[in-house]
Residue, then its C-alpha position, 0 to 999 in steps of 0.5 A: q501483463v499486469q503491472l504494479v510499480e511503486s514509487g516515493g519511498g526514501l529517508v525521513q526522520a521520525g515524525g515526518s511524512l511520505r507519500l508512496s504511490c503505485a501505478v497499475s497498468g495491464r488491467t481494469f484497475s477500478r474494478y479491484a480493490m488494492g492493498w499496501f503491505r511491508q516487510a521489515p529486515g527479518k520479518e514477515r510481510e504484514f498487512v498495512a491497509t487496503i481500499s475497496w475497488n470504488a474507495g468506498s471502504t478503507y481498512a488499516a493495521d491497527s499499528v498505522k491506523g490514525r497515522f496512514t491514509i490509502s486512497r486511490d484514483n481510478a482515472k490515473n489507475t493509481v493508489y496511494l499511501q499517505m504516511n504521517s507521523l512516521k516511526p523508526e518502526d515503520t521502516a520496511v520495504y512497502y509493496c503494493a497489491a491488487a486483488a485476486s477477485s473483482y468487485g471485493g471488498t478490503p482484503k486483508w490476507r496476502y493470499e487475497y492478492a494476485y499481483w504484486g509490485q517490486g517494493t519501495k523502501v521506507t527508511v525512518s530514522s530516529 
């Protein structure tokens, strides 16, 4: 059974930083790309960032590019999202996701992911 467990969310002031973590079990973590998505109240879930299976490639949405960094530690079966210069519009529930196909590139669409975490809430106050 594949499980993804996010942590690290919380309340932070605008301009601050948070680091989200997502621990994966039940799967050979190192074979699959990973991604982060977010969903703000009343909005659809949107792509944030993705990292390839070997960390050779990353891609981030324009809205977070230059502020958020995705990384992974295959020895720890964990993917991270470092979020700097946070803005109130970054407030959302953040979800990590594991790609459906092994050894893929940097998937950006929800249908390309097979497993999802339960989400961690990030609130940025102004």
